C-alpha positions as CSV (number, residue, x, y, z in Angstrom):
1,M,-0.6,-47.0,21.7
2,N,1.2,-47.6,18.2
3,G,3.5,-44.5,17.8
4,A,5.1,-45.9,14.5
5,A,2.1,-45.1,12.8
6,T,1.8,-41.4,13.6
7,E,5.6,-40.8,12.5
8,T,5.0,-42.1,9.4
9,Q,1.7,-40.0,8.9
10,S,2.9,-37.2,6.7
11,P,0.8,-33.7,7.1
12,M,-1.6,-33.2,4.2
13,L,-1.2,-29.4,3.1
14,P,-4.8,-28.0,2.8
15,S,-6.4,-27.5,-0.8
16,T,-9.2,-25.4,-2.1
17,A,-10.6,-28.3,-4.0
18,K,-11.0,-30.6,-1.2
19,H,-13.6,-30.6,1.6
20,V,-14.1,-33.1,4.5
21,N,-16.0,-36.4,3.8
22,Y,-17.8,-36.6,7.3
23,T,-18.2,-40.3,8.1
24,L,-19.5,-41.4,11.5
25,G,-16.8,-42.6,13.5
26,M,-14.3,-40.3,12.2
27,V,-11.7,-38.4,14.9
28,L,-11.5,-35.4,13.6
29,G,-8.5,-33.2,14.2
30,V,-7.3,-29.4,13.8
31,D,-6.3,-30.2,9.7
32,D,-9.6,-31.4,8.8
33,F,-11.3,-27.9,10.5
34,V,-8.3,-26.3,8.3
35,Q,-8.9,-28.3,5.3
36,E,-12.8,-27.7,5.6
37,F,-12.4,-23.4,5.9
38,T,-9.8,-23.6,3.3
39,Y,-12.3,-25.2,1.1
40,H,-15.4,-22.8,1.7
41,D,-12.6,-19.7,1.4
42,G,-11.1,-20.8,-1.6
43,R,-14.7,-21.3,-3.3
44,R,-15.7,-17.9,-1.9
45,Q,-12.6,-16.2,-3.2
46,A,-13.1,-17.9,-6.7
47,F,-16.5,-16.9,-7.0
48,A,-15.7,-13.3,-6.6
49,R,-12.5,-13.3,-8.8
50,E,-14.0,-15.3,-11.8
51,L,-17.4,-13.8,-11.9
52,I,-17.1,-10.4,-10.3
53,G,-13.5,-9.2,-10.9
54,Y,-11.5,-6.9,-8.8
55,G,-11.1,-3.5,-8.0
56,T,-12.9,-0.9,-5.7
57,V,-16.3,-1.8,-4.9
58,V,-17.4,1.2,-2.6
59,G,-15.7,4.2,-1.2
60,L,-11.5,4.4,-0.6
61,Q,-11.8,7.7,-2.4
62,V,-8.0,9.2,-2.7
63,S,-7.2,12.7,-1.7
64,V,-4.7,15.3,-1.2
65,Q,-5.7,17.7,2.4
66,S,-3.0,20.1,4.3
67,D,-2.9,20.7,7.8
68,A,-0.1,22.1,10.1
69,R,2.1,19.4,9.3
70,G,1.7,19.6,5.7
71,P,0.2,17.6,2.7
72,R,-1.1,14.4,3.3
73,V,-2.7,11.6,1.0
74,M,-6.1,10.6,2.6
75,V,-7.7,7.4,1.9
76,A,-11.5,7.2,2.7
77,P,-12.9,4.0,4.2
78,G,-14.6,1.3,1.8
79,V,-14.0,-2.0,0.5
80,A,-12.5,-3.5,-2.2
81,L,-12.0,-7.0,-4.1
82,S,-8.5,-8.0,-4.6
83,P,-7.4,-9.9,-7.8
84,R,-7.2,-13.2,-5.6
85,G,-10.8,-12.8,-4.7
86,Q,-9.7,-11.4,-1.0
87,T,-12.5,-8.7,0.6
88,I,-10.6,-5.7,1.7
89,R,-12.4,-3.7,3.9
90,V,-10.9,-0.2,5.4
91,C,-13.2,1.0,8.4
92,A,-11.3,4.0,9.1
93,A,-9.8,6.9,7.0
94,Q,-6.2,6.6,6.3
95,C,-3.6,9.2,5.5
96,A,0.0,9.3,5.1
97,Y,2.3,12.7,5.5
98,L,4.2,13.6,2.5
99,Q,7.0,14.9,3.9
100,D,7.4,11.7,6.7
101,W,7.4,9.2,3.6
102,L,10.3,11.2,1.7
103,N,12.3,11.2,5.1
104,D,11.4,7.6,5.5
105,H,12.9,6.5,2.0
106,R,14.9,9.1,1.4
107,N,17.9,7.1,-0.1
108,T,15.7,5.5,-2.7
109,I,14.3,8.5,-3.7
110,L,17.3,10.2,-4.5
111,Q,18.4,7.3,-6.5
112,R,15.4,7.1,-8.5
113,L,15.5,10.8,-9.2
114,G,18.9,10.4,-11.0
115,S,21.1,13.1,-11.7
116,P,20.1,15.8,-12.6
117,P,17.2,14.6,-10.2
118,D,13.9,15.3,-11.8
119,D,11.8,17.7,-9.6
120,A,8.8,14.9,-8.7
121,I,8.5,11.5,-7.8
122,T,6.0,9.4,-8.7
123,A,4.3,6.9,-5.8
124,H,1.7,4.3,-6.1
125,L,-0.7,3.8,-3.6
126,A,-1.8,-0.2,-3.1
127,L,-4.2,-1.7,-0.9
128,C,-3.5,-5.1,0.2
129,Y,-5.3,-7.9,2.3
130,R,-3.8,-9.2,5.3
131,D,-5.0,-10.7,8.7
132,C,-3.9,-10.5,12.0
133,T,-3.9,-13.0,15.4
134,S,-6.0,-12.4,18.1
135,D,-7.9,-13.7,21.2
136,P,-4.6,-15.9,22.8
137,V,-6.1,-18.7,24.9
138,P,-4.0,-21.5,27.1
139,I,-3.0,-24.4,25.6
140,P,-1.8,-27.7,27.2
141,G,2.0,-28.4,26.9
142,E,5.1,-29.5,28.9
143,P,5.7,-27.9,32.4
144,C,8.2,-25.1,32.6
145,R,7.5,-23.5,29.2
146,R,8.1,-20.1,28.4
147,A,5.0,-17.3,28.7
148,E,4.5,-17.3,25.0
149,D,4.4,-20.8,24.5
150,M,1.8,-21.2,27.2
151,T,-0.7,-19.6,25.0
152,A,-2.2,-19.3,21.3
153,S,-4.0,-17.0,19.1
154,S,-7.7,-18.6,18.6
155,R,-8.9,-16.1,16.0
156,L,-7.7,-14.6,12.8
157,V,-8.8,-11.0,12.2
158,D,-9.2,-9.9,8.4
159,D,-7.3,-6.8,8.2
160,F,-5.4,-4.7,5.1
161,R,-2.2,-3.2,4.6
162,L,-2.1,0.3,3.0
163,E,1.5,1.4,1.0
164,L,2.9,4.0,-0.9
165,R,5.2,2.1,-3.4
166,F,7.3,3.2,-6.3
167,D,6.2,0.1,-8.6
168,P,2.2,-0.7,-9.2
169,P,0.4,-3.6,-8.6
170,E,0.1,-5.7,-11.7
171,Q,-3.4,-5.6,-13.3
172,H,-2.8,-7.8,-16.5
173,E,-6.7,-8.3,-16.5
174,E,-7.7,-5.0,-15.8
175,D,-5.5,-3.7,-19.2
176,A,-6.4,-6.4,-21.2
177,L,-9.9,-6.0,-20.4
178,R,-10.1,-2.1,-21.2
179,A,-7.8,-2.7,-24.2
180,F,-10.3,-5.2,-25.7
181,V,-13.3,-3.1,-25.3
182,D,-11.6,-0.1,-27.0
183,W,-10.5,-2.2,-29.8
184,L,-14.1,-3.8,-30.2
185,V,-15.9,-0.2,-30.3
186,L,-13.6,1.1,-33.1
187,V,-15.1,-1.6,-35.4
188,P,-18.5,-0.1,-37.3
189,I,-21.7,-1.5,-36.5
190,G,-24.2,-0.3,-39.2
191,G,-25.3,-0.5,-43.0
192,A,-27.1,-3.4,-45.0
193,S,-25.9,-6.8,-45.2
194,P,-23.5,-8.2,-46.0
195,G,-20.7,-6.7,-44.0
196,S,-17.6,-8.8,-42.7
197,S,-18.2,-12.3,-42.4
198,L,-17.9,-13.6,-38.9
199,D,-15.0,-15.8,-39.7
200,E,-13.3,-12.6,-40.7
201,F,-14.2,-10.6,-37.8
202,L,-13.3,-13.5,-35.1
203,A,-10.0,-13.7,-37.2
204,A,-9.4,-10.3,-36.5
205,I,-9.5,-10.2,-32.9
206,R,-7.6,-13.7,-32.4
207,A,-4.8,-11.8,-34.9
208,A,-4.8,-8.6,-32.8
209,A,-4.3,-10.5,-29.5
210,L,-1.5,-12.6,-30.9
211,E,0.1,-9.5,-32.2
212,M,-0.1,-7.6,-29.2
213,T,1.2,-10.1,-27.1
214,S,5.0,-9.8,-27.9
215,P,7.1,-9.6,-26.1
216,P,5.6,-11.9,-23.8
217,G,3.7,-10.7,-20.8
218,A,2.2,-7.8,-22.3
219,P,-1.2,-7.1,-22.1
220,L,-3.6,-7.9,-24.9
221,F,-4.6,-5.5,-27.3
222,S,-2.5,-3.2,-25.7
223,H,-2.5,-0.9,-28.5
224,G,-3.9,-1.0,-32.2
225,S,-6.9,-1.2,-34.1
226,P,-9.1,-3.3,-36.3
227,P,-8.8,-3.4,-40.5
228,P,-10.2,-0.5,-42.0
229,S,-12.3,-3.0,-43.9
230,L,-14.0,-4.7,-40.9
231,R,-17.6,-3.9,-40.9
232,I,-20.8,-5.3,-38.8
233,A,-23.9,-5.1,-40.4
234,A,-26.6,-3.7,-38.5
235,S,-28.5,-7.0,-38.5
236,D,-25.6,-9.2,-37.3
237,A,-24.6,-7.2,-34.3
238,C,-26.2,-9.4,-31.8
239,E,-24.7,-12.5,-33.5
240,F,-21.0,-10.9,-33.7
241,L,-21.2,-9.4,-30.3
242,R,-22.0,-12.5,-28.6
243,A,-19.1,-14.7,-30.5
244,A,-16.7,-11.6,-29.6
245,F,-17.3,-12.0,-25.7
246,R,-17.2,-16.1,-26.4
247,V,-13.7,-15.6,-27.7
248,W,-12.9,-13.2,-24.8
249,V,-14.3,-15.7,-22.2
250,T,-13.0,-19.0,-23.7
251,E,-9.7,-18.2,-25.3
252,M,-8.5,-14.8,-23.8
253,R,-9.2,-14.5,-20.4
254,P,-7.5,-17.8,-19.4
255,R,-4.4,-16.3,-20.9
256,V,-4.5,-12.9,-19.2
257,L,-5.4,-15.1,-15.8
258,G,-2.8,-17.5,-16.3
259,A,-2.1,-19.9,-13.7
260,S,-5.2,-18.2,-11.2
261,V,-7.3,-21.0,-13.2
262,G,-7.6,-24.4,-13.7
263,C,-7.5,-27.5,-11.2
264,C,-6.6,-26.1,-8.1
265,S,-5.6,-29.4,-6.8
266,K,-2.3,-29.5,-8.8
267,A,0.8,-28.3,-7.8
268,T,2.4,-25.3,-9.4
269,T,5.1,-23.2,-9.3
270,A,3.8,-20.1,-11.4
271,A,3.4,-17.1,-9.6
272,S,0.4,-16.2,-7.6
273,P,-2.1,-13.4,-8.5
274,E,-1.1,-10.1,-7.5
275,E,-2.7,-9.6,-3.9
276,C,-2.9,-6.0,-3.9
277,V,-5.3,-3.4,-5.8
278,W,-4.0,-0.1,-7.4
279,L,-6.0,2.9,-6.1
280,G,-4.1,5.6,-8.1
281,E,-0.6,7.1,-8.8
282,V,0.5,10.0,-6.6
283,S,3.3,12.6,-8.4
284,V,4.8,14.2,-5.4
285,P,6.6,17.4,-6.2
286,V,10.1,17.8,-4.4
287,L,13.5,20.1,-4.0
288,V,16.8,18.1,-3.8
289,N,20.0,19.6,-2.3
290,E,22.6,17.4,-4.2
291,L,25.5,18.6,-2.0
292,E,23.9,18.2,1.3
293,G,21.6,15.5,0.1
294,Q,18.5,16.5,1.3
295,L,14.8,16.0,0.2
296,E,12.0,18.1,0.5
297,L,8.4,18.4,-0.4
298,D,8.0,21.4,-2.6
299,T,4.7,23.0,-1.1
300,T,4.8,25.8,-4.0
301,R,3.3,23.1,-6.4
302,T,0.6,20.8,-6.3
303,V,0.3,17.2,-5.5
304,T,-1.5,15.2,-8.2
305,I,-3.5,12.0,-8.4
306,D,-4.2,10.0,-11.5
307,E,-6.8,7.4,-11.0
308,E,-7.7,6.8,-14.8
309,A,-6.5,3.6,-14.8
310,R,-8.0,2.1,-11.4
311,P,-10.0,-0.8,-11.3
312,F,-13.7,-0.5,-9.6
313,V,-16.4,-3.0,-9.6
314,V,-19.9,-1.3,-10.3
315,H,-22.6,-3.1,-8.5
316,L,-25.4,-5.1,-10.2
317,R,-28.2,-2.6,-8.8
318,M,-26.5,0.2,-10.5
319,L,-25.9,-1.7,-13.7
320,Q,-29.8,-2.9,-13.9
321,E,-30.8,0.9,-13.5
322,W,-28.7,1.9,-16.3
323,L,-29.9,-0.6,-18.4
324,L,-33.4,0.1,-17.9
325,C,-33.6,3.6,-17.6
326,G,-30.3,5.1,-18.4
327,R,-28.9,5.8,-21.9
328,S,-30.6,3.2,-23.9
329,A,-34.1,4.3,-22.6
330,G,-34.0,7.8,-24.4
331,V,-32.5,10.7,-23.2
332,G,-35.4,13.1,-23.1
333,V,-38.0,10.7,-22.0
334,A,-35.9,9.2,-19.5
335,A,-34.5,12.5,-18.2
336,A,-37.9,13.7,-17.8
337,A,-39.0,10.9,-15.8
338,R,-36.2,10.8,-13.5
339,Q,-36.5,14.5,-12.5
340,Q,-40.1,14.0,-11.5
341,H,-39.0,11.5,-9.6
342,R,-36.4,13.0,-7.6
343,R,-38.7,15.8,-7.1
344,R,-41.1,13.2,-5.6
345,G,-38.5,12.0,-3.2
346,Q,-37.3,15.5,-2.0
347,R,-41.0,16.2,-1.2
348,R,-41.2,12.8,1.1
349,G,-37.6,13.8,2.7
350,Y,-35.9,10.8,0.7
351,L,-32.8,12.9,0.1
352,H,-30.8,13.9,2.9
353,S,-27.0,14.7,3.6
354,F,-24.9,12.9,6.0
355,S,-21.3,13.4,7.6
356,H,-19.0,11.8,9.4
357,T,-15.7,12.6,11.2
358,E,-12.5,11.2,9.8
359,T,-10.0,9.2,11.8
360,C,-6.4,9.7,10.3
361,E,-3.8,7.5,12.0
362,R,-0.1,6.9,11.1
363,L,1.5,3.7,11.4
364,E,5.2,3.7,11.7
365,A,6.8,1.6,8.8
366,T,7.0,-2.1,9.4
367,Y,10.2,-3.8,9.0
368,G,10.7,-7.6,8.8
369,V,8.0,-10.3,7.9
370,R,5.3,-11.4,10.0
371,S,4.3,-15.2,10.4
372,H,1.0,-15.6,9.2
373,H,-1.5,-18.7,8.9
374,S,-1.0,-21.3,6.5
375,T,-4.5,-21.3,5.0
376,R,-3.9,-17.5,4.0
377,S,-2.3,-16.1,0.9
378,R,-0.4,-13.2,1.7
379,S,3.0,-11.2,0.6
380,R,6.2,-12.3,2.3
381,S,7.8,-8.9,1.5
382,P,8.7,-6.5,4.0
383,A,5.8,-3.5,4.4
384,S,8.2,-0.9,4.5
385,W,6.2,1.2,2.4
386,A,3.2,1.4,4.9
387,I,0.8,4.3,5.2
388,R,-1.2,1.7,7.5
389,S,-1.1,-2.0,7.7
390,S,-3.2,-2.7,10.5
391,S,-7.1,-1.6,11.2
392,A,-7.7,0.0,14.4
393,G,-7.3,-2.2,17.4
394,H,-4.8,-4.8,16.1
395,A,-1.1,-4.6,16.1
C-alpha cells in the first residue's frame, strides 16, 4: 500500500451544497456518508427556514403553576422550527421552579437588579435544538485500549435545550416582518383613480426601510409611518400589493437574513443564524436583602408572562380555512354556516375532550460544553440557564 498518498489527502469538510456522485467502482467511506447526510439535512432545513419560516408550530404553551415547592414555569409538549430550520420537538411537559433558578444565579441577578435594586427580574424563555449520542457499538482498534475507546456511539438523537436566560434570542426577521406589515396596512386603500403612482409607493417603502436601518443592525421598519399623501386607488390594490411583496422578497428579506442565504459552498466568517426560538418573557418579582445578599421570590405578587412578540407558524390548512370560510367569506353567512356545521358535528360525536398527565422533570444546571458531531449546528456556550436540556432517556 502507498502510505504517502494517504498522508497527502486532506479531509473534506461536509457541505450542504454537495452530494455524492455515486459511480461504479467508487470506494465509499465515512466521509461520503456524512456528506450525503449533510446535503439532505441542509436542504430540509433550508426548505423550512426560507419557505415556511420559524417559530412555534404546535403546543409549547407557557404557563405559571404553583405547588408545595412554590411557583414554577411550565412548558407544554410541542414542536417548533428554529431560525436555522431545525425541527425541535418537546415530547414531555417541562418545568423550572423559580426559587431554584434564583438560587442558581443569585450573584448575576443581584448585579443586574442594580442599586437600589429593582423589584423584578426579567428572564427570557428560549427553546434550542441539540442532539445526543446513543447506541454505543464496539469498534476495532489497537490492543490495551481504555474502555471508553473500545466503543463509539452509532446514533445521534434529535433533542432540545430549554433555557431561562437574561437576553432574548435574536429574531430580526420576525421583527422586520411584523414592522413591514404594520407599515403597509397604514397605507389607505380606496377611492377612485388616480391615487399615488406605483413608483411613488415603492420609493416610499424603500425610503422607510433605509431610514429605519440606522444604526446598522436595527430591524427594518422598526418605527415610522407612510407619508400622509400616499394612497392606493381601489382598482390598483392588487398591482401595488403584489409589487410591495416582491420588494420584500427580493430586496428586504435578504438584508434581514444576511449570511443565512446565498451560496452555501462558499466559506463565510459571518455569524450563523440564531439557533433558538423565543417562547416568552417571564417577569419574576423578587425580594432583595442587600445587607445579607439574599434573594427570594416574592410570592405576594404574580409572575407574569408576555408572549406578544413570540414567533409562531400557522399551518396551511388553517390558513386555507380562514381564506375560504373566515372573515373574507362574509360575517353573517359564514358564521351561520359554521354554527350549523358545529351542531352537526356534535350530533355525530366528532367533538370530544381529552386530557393527559403532565410529566415535570427538572434538570440540574449543565456546566461545560459537550462534544458534538460535526455535521450538526449547535451553540458552543455552556447551558448554564438550563430548565431542561435533554428529553427523557438522554443524558
